[in-house]
C-alpha positions in Angstrom: 34.6 35.8 -88.0 34.0 34.1 -84.7 31.7 35.8 -82.3 33.2 37.3 -79.1 32.2 35.7 -75.9 34.2 37.4 -73.3 32.7 40.8 -71.9 36.0 42.5 -71.3 37.3 41.6 -74.8 33.9 43.0 -76.2 34.4 46.3 -74.5 38.1 46.5 -75.6 37.2 46.0 -79.3 34.3 48.4 -79.1 36.8 51.0 -77.4 39.3 50.4 -80.0 37.0 51.0 -82.8 35.4 54.1 -81.3 38.6 55.7 -80.5 39.8 55.3 -84.1 36.9 57.0 -85.8 34.0 59.6 -85.4 31.1 57.1 -85.2 28.9 57.7 -82.2 29.5 55.2 -79.4 25.8 54.0 -79.5 26.1 53.1 -83.1 29.5 51.2 -82.5 27.9 49.5 -79.6 24.8 48.5 -81.7 26.9 47.1 -84.5 29.0 44.9 -82.2 26.0 43.5 -80.4 24.0 42.9 -83.5 26.9 41.3 -85.4 29.9 40.3 -83.3 28.9 39.4 -79.8 27.8 35.9 -78.8 24.4 35.3 -77.6 25.4 34.2 -74.1 26.7 37.6 -73.2 24.2 39.9 -75.1 22.7 40.6 -71.7 26.0 42.6 -70.8 25.2 45.4 -73.2 24.1 47.9 -70.5 27.3 47.2 -68.6 29.4 47.8 -71.6 27.7 51.1 -72.4 28.2 52.3 -68.7 31.9 51.5 -68.8 32.5 53.1 -72.1 30.3 56.2 -71.2 32.4 56.5 -68.0 35.6 56.3 -70.0 34.3 59.0 -72.4 33.5 61.3 -69.4 36.8 60.8 -67.7 39.3 60.0 -70.7 41.4 63.0 -70.1 41.7 62.2 -66.4 42.3 58.6 -67.0 45.1 59.3 -69.4 46.6 61.9 -67.0 46.6 59.0 -64.5 48.2 56.6 -66.9 50.9 59.2 -67.8 51.8 59.5 -64.1 52.2 55.8 -63.8 54.4 55.3 -66.7 58.1 56.4 -67.1 57.6 56.8 -70.9 54.1 57.7 -71.9 52.4 55.0 -73.9 52.3 56.3 -77.5 48.7 57.3 -78.9 49.5 54.8 -81.6 49.4 51.9 -79.1 45.6 52.5 -78.7 44.8 49.0 -77.7 47.5 48.9 -74.8 46.1 52.1 -73.5 42.5 51.0 -73.8 43.3 48.0 -71.8 44.6 50.2 -68.9 41.7 52.7 -69.3 39.1 50.2 -69.1 40.6 48.4 -66.1 40.9 51.7 -64.4 37.2 52.5 -65.0 36.4 49.1 -63.4 38.6 49.8 -60.4 37.3 53.4 -59.8 33.8 53.5 -61.0 32.7 49.9 -60.5 35.0 49.3 -57.5 35.7 45.8 -58.6 38.3 43.6 -56.6 41.8 44.7 -57.8 43.2 41.1 -58.2 40.2 40.2 -60.4 40.5 43.1 -62.7 44.4 42.9 -62.9 44.5 39.2 -63.6 41.7 39.3 -66.2 43.3 42.1 -68.2 46.8 40.6 -68.0 45.3 37.2 -69.3 43.6 39.1 -72.1 46.8 40.7 -73.1 48.9 37.5 -73.0 46.2 35.9 -75.5 46.3 38.8 -78.0 49.0 38.8 -80.6 49.3 42.6 -80.3 49.3 42.8 -76.7 51.3 39.6 -75.5 54.5 41.6 -75.1 52.9 44.3 -73.1 51.2 42.1 -70.4 53.9 42.8 -67.9 53.5 46.5 -68.6 49.8 46.5 -68.0 50.3 44.4 -64.9 52.9 46.8 -63.6 50.8 49.9 -64.3 47.6 48.7 -62.5 49.5 47.5 -59.5 51.3 50.7 -59.2 47.9 52.6 -59.4 46.5 50.4 -56.6 49.6 50.9 -54.4 49.9 54.7 -55.0 46.0 55.4 -55.2 46.9 57.8 -58.0 44.6 60.6 -58.7 44.3 63.0 -61.8 46.1 66.3 -61.6 44.2 68.0 -64.2 42.5 71.2 -63.8 38.6 71.4 -64.6 39.6 73.3 -67.8 41.7 70.3 -69.0 38.9 67.8 -68.8 37.5 68.7 -72.2 39.1 69.4 -75.5 40.8 72.8 -75.8 38.6 74.0 -78.6 35.6 73.4 -76.5 37.0 75.2 -73.6 37.9 78.2 -75.8 34.2 78.3 -77.1 32.5 78.0 -73.8 34.8 80.4 -71.8 34.3 83.0 -74.6 30.5 82.7 -74.5 29.9 82.2 -70.8 33.1 83.3 -69.0 35.5 81.0 -67.2 33.6 80.7 -63.9 30.4 79.7 -65.6 32.3 77.3 -68.0 33.7 75.4 -65.0 30.2 74.9 -63.8 29.1 73.7 -67.2 32.1 71.2 -67.4 31.3 69.6 -64.1 27.6 69.2 -64.8 28.2 68.0 -68.3 30.7 65.3 -67.1 28.1 64.0 -64.5 26.0 61.0 -65.1 22.4 62.2 -65.5 19.2 61.0 -63.9 16.3 59.8 -66.2 13.7 62.3 -67.1 10.2 61.1 -68.5 7.2 62.6 -70.0 3.7 60.9 -69.6 1.2 60.2 -72.2 -1.5 61.1 -69.9 -0.5 64.7 -69.1 -2.8 64.8 -66.1 -1.2 61.8 -64.2 2.0 61.0 -62.3 1.6 57.3 -62.0 5.2 56.8 -60.6 4.7 59.5 -58.1 8.0 61.3 -59.1 9.2 64.9 -58.4 8.3 67.4 -61.1 11.5 68.8 -62.7 9.8 71.3 -65.1 6.3 71.3 -66.4 5.5 68.0 -68.0 8.7 66.5 -67.0 9.4 64.1 -64.1 12.7 62.8 -62.7 14.0 59.4 -61.6 17.2 59.4 -59.8 17.6 55.7 -59.4 16.7 53.4 -62.2 17.4 50.0 -63.7 16.8 48.9 -67.4 14.4 51.4 -68.7 12.2 48.8 -70.4 11.7 47.2 -67.0 10.3 50.1 -65.3 6.7 50.1 -64.5 4.6 51.5 -67.2 7.3 51.5 -70.0 6.1 48.5 -72.0 2.6 49.6 -71.5 3.3 52.9 -73.3 2.5 55.1 -70.3 5.5 57.3 -70.7 8.6 57.9 -72.7 12.1 59.2 -72.0 12.8 62.9 -72.5 15.2 65.3 -70.9 13.5 68.1 -68.9 15.3 70.5 -71.4 13.8 68.7 -74.4 10.5 69.4 -73.2 10.7 73.3 -73.2 10.5 74.0 -77.1 7.1 72.3 -77.5 5.8 74.2 -74.5 6.9 77.5 -75.8 4.7 77.1 -78.7 1.8 77.7 -76.2 -1.6 76.2 -76.4 -1.6 73.8 -79.2 -4.7 71.8 -78.7 -6.6 71.0 -81.9 -3.9 73.0 -83.9 -1.8 71.7 -86.8 1.8 71.7 -86.0 4.7 70.9 -88.3 7.6 69.2 -86.5 10.7 69.4 -88.7 13.8 67.2 -88.0 11.6 65.2 -85.8 13.7 62.2 -84.9 13.8 60.6 -82.3 10.2 61.9 -81.8 10.1 63.0 -78.2 8.8 66.4 -79.1 6.2 65.1 -81.6 4.9 62.8 -78.7 4.8 65.6 -76.3 2.8 67.9 -78.9 0.4 64.9 -79.6 -0.1 64.5 -76.0 -0.9 68.1 -75.7 -3.7 67.7 -78.1 -2.0 69.0 -81.4 -2.4 67.5 -84.8 1.3 66.8 -85.7 3.1 66.3 -89.0 6.6 65.0 -88.6 9.2 65.4 -91.4 12.5 63.5 -91.0 15.0 62.6 -93.6 16.4 59.3 -92.1 14.4 56.2 -92.7 16.3 54.3 -89.9 15.4 57.1 -87.4 11.7 57.0 -88.5 11.7 53.3 -87.7 12.8 54.0 -84.2 10.1 56.9 -84.0 7.4 54.4 -85.2 8.4 51.9 -82.6 8.0 54.8 -79.9 4.7 56.0 -81.4 3.3 52.5 -81.5 4.3 51.8 -77.9 2.6 55.0 -76.5 -0.3 55.0 -78.9 0.5 58.5 -80.0 0.0 58.9 -83.8 1.4 61.8 -85.6 1.7 61.9 -89.5 5.1 61.0 -90.4 6.7 62.0 -93.8 10.2 60.8 -94.9 11.7 63.7 -96.8 14.5 66.2 -97.2 13.2 69.3 -95.8 15.2 71.3 -98.4 13.4 69.7 -101.2 10.0 68.9 -99.7 6.8 70.5 -101.0 4.0 70.5 -98.5 0.4 70.7 -99.5 -0.4 73.5 -97.1 1.4 76.1 -94.9 1.2 76.0 -91.1 0.6 78.4 -88.2 3.0 76.6 -85.8 6.3 75.1 -86.8 9.0 73.5 -84.5 12.4 73.2 -86.1 14.8 71.2 -83.9 17.7 71.7 -86.1 21.0 69.3 -86.5 23.6 70.6 -84.3 26.8 69.7 -82.4 24.6 68.5 -79.5 27.1 69.8 -77.1 24.3 70.4 -74.6 23.8 66.7 -74.3 27.2 65.6 -73.2 25.7 64.5 -69.9 23.9 61.7 -71.8 26.3 61.5 -74.7 29.8 62.0 -73.4 31.3 60.4 -76.6 30.5 63.7 -78.3 33.6 65.2 -76.5 35.7 63.0 -78.7 34.1 62.9 -82.0 33.0 66.6 -82.6 35.2 69.3 -83.5 35.2 72.9 -85.0 34.7 71.8 -88.4 31.4 70.1 -87.5 30.1 73.4 -86.0 30.8 75.1 -89.4 29.0 72.6 -91.4 26.1 72.7 -89.0 25.9 76.5 -89.3 25.4 76.3 -92.9 22.8 73.6 -92.7 20.9 75.4 -90.0 20.7 78.5 -92.1 19.2 76.6 -95.0 16.7 74.8 -92.9 15.5 78.1 -91.4 15.2 79.8 -94.6 13.2 76.7 -95.9 11.1 76.5 -92.8 9.8 80.0 -93.1 8.5 79.1 -96.5 6.1 76.6 -94.8 4.8 79.3 -92.5 1.5 81.2 -92.8 1.6 84.9 -92.3 1.4 85.7 -88.6 2.7 82.1 -88.0 5.1 81.2 -85.3 8.3 79.3 -85.6 10.2 77.7 -82.7 14.0 77.1 -83.5 16.0 75.1 -81.1 19.2 73.3 -80.9 20.7 71.1 -78.1 23.8 73.1 -78.3 25.8 75.4 -76.1 27.8 76.9 -79.1 26.9 80.6 -79.6 27.3 80.3 -83.4 24.5 77.5 -83.6 22.2 79.3 -81.2 21.9 83.2 -80.7 24.4 83.9 -83.3 22.6 82.0 -85.9 19.3 83.6 -85.1 20.7 87.2 -85.0 22.2 86.7 -88.4 18.9 85.1 -89.8 16.8 88.0 -88.5 19.2 90.6 -90.2 18.9 89.0 -93.4 15.2 88.1 -93.4 13.1 91.3 -92.9 9.8 89.3 -93.1 10.8 87.5 -89.9 10.9 89.1 -86.4 11.7 87.8 -83.0 9.0 87.0 -80.7 10.6 87.5 -77.3 9.8 84.7 -74.8 8.3 86.6 -71.8 9.0 85.7 -68.3 5.5 86.6 -67.2 4.1 84.1 -69.7 6.6 81.3 -68.8 7.6 82.0 -65.1 8.7 78.4 -64.7 11.5 79.1 -67.3 12.5 82.6 -66.1 15.9 81.5 -64.9 16.7 80.5 -68.5 15.3 83.6 -70.3 17.7 86.2 -71.6 17.1 90.0 -71.8 16.4 89.5 -75.6 13.9 87.1 -75.0 15.8 83.9 -76.0 15.9 80.9 -73.8 19.1 79.0 -72.9 19.3 76.2 -70.5 22.8 75.3 -69.2 23.6 72.0 -67.7 24.3 73.2 -64.2 21.1 75.4 -63.9 18.8 72.7 -62.9 19.4 71.5 -59.3 19.7 67.8 -58.4 20.9 66.2 -61.7 21.3 69.0 -64.2 19.5 69.6 -67.5 20.4 69.2 -71.1 21.7 72.5 -72.8 19.2 74.1 -75.3 19.0 77.3 -77.1 15.4 78.1 -78.0 14.1 81.2 -80.0 10.5 82.1 -80.9 10.0 83.8 -84.4 7.0 85.1 -86.3 6.3 85.9 -89.9 5.0 89.4 -90.5 1.8 89.8 -92.4 
């Protein structure tokens, strides 16, 4: 197989593969750039990701525009034709590239592809009509996400709040970082939440001052909360379950804890090790299935960041809108329950367990914990107190759970998390 050496063709091929499956966009991009992209355009990877991420955020709106521009809507089976027009529209709308260059390039790509050559005139006509009419999406906010997600969020949060969640979730996020030295702010950045600092304008992450030297790591402000909820962890042993990609473990080590990470994926552990080596933060790492793992001791403090739908992270991972569904939620709920039951076996009497998910789904958050407490008399809720954590008071519910929603943090938003604090009775 010859390597792809045209940037637009690479973007098209990745879009075609992504739209036909349930593989996360980052994994599809990684596969292409490792195996199918010529060396001379590998430096275009960040541009490819930007375009395809924008496409994922606006897919329903872009398809609405395309449908307005065509007398007969392009069949979903003609995914390659639609993707040509979709990507061209992202170039025109988001990148504001010259219309003549965008249109001519995509028409030429169509002419040179066997499956597209008979549609080059259609692609040309649709894009020129878009320029002429300056066509806009006519979708309501509720139509910018899949119907099942609208039903789930509006049931949990109400329609007004859900509109705010949608608009925040479909916005490109800023970059939040955490420092290895918790007493410094070497880049002089504004504080978002305790221990979290925000960059609003960035280039490539690895080219920002201090990154290669391991002075900081990327971590959304919302993701810093679970470790902070554990309280003072200095010189204490903390078990970090489902640890990858390792941000919370690095945070706990930087806070002075002795951390043991347990993660099932060897590939993700390799990524964690790279981050730990770069920052000089060195937790113990164990590759194991938590459901089968037998620890040598029990712990007073455990952090369980359970696998979930991750719908709270759509700001950074807009592809989730298109690869997750209700069946995924059902599978997650079963696994989360098993992980909770297993985790408390690792907990000392009077020990504390923080359970968190980066999900906005009630069933994975409060619903999961309420059901767990009902079935486990040895475990009680330990309400998160606003007086103890005044910086998080906007997120804390009357029951003492903590829920961040994407729109609740001004100037850039925040990932959505559900966080609960539990303790094991003596």
